[in-house]
N, C-alpha and C positions, 0 to 999 in steps of 0.2 A: 469479430474482434479485428481491430485494425492492425496496421504494421506496428512493430515494437522496436525499441532501441534500448541498449544497455545504459544504466546510470549507476555509477559507483558513489556511495556515500559512506561516511564514517559516523557511527553512532556509539553511545555509551554501552558498555557490556550489559548493564542492567536493562537497558532499553531493548537490546537484542534478545535477551533471555525472555522478557515479557512478550516480545513479538513472536518468538518461537512458540511460546505457550498459547498465545491468542490464535495463531495460525493453526496449530494442532486442534484446538477446541472448535474452530470453524471448519475443520477438514480442508484446509487450503495450504498451499506453499506460502512461505514468507513473502516471496515476490508477488504472488497473487493478492495477498492481504494488503501489502504496501500499495500496490496499484489501486485496489478498491478504496482504501482510506484516502489516498491522495485525490483520486477522481471524485469521490463523494464531497470532499472538502472544496475542491476547485469548482464543482457545480454549485454547491451551497453558497459560495462567495462570489459567484458571477464570472469566474474566469473560464468556465466551460459552459456551453449551452445546456439547458435542461434537457433531459431525455424526451 
């Protein structure tokens, strides 16, 4: 894992509740799930190199 940096974002309450539920189901922290979802999307759309 590379170096990390904090990022503050505002999201709807309903979105945060869904994120908490999804993270728990995947046995991850919310931060870890957000990082995975963003990284996957960025790779799929050509903003990050493929693994």
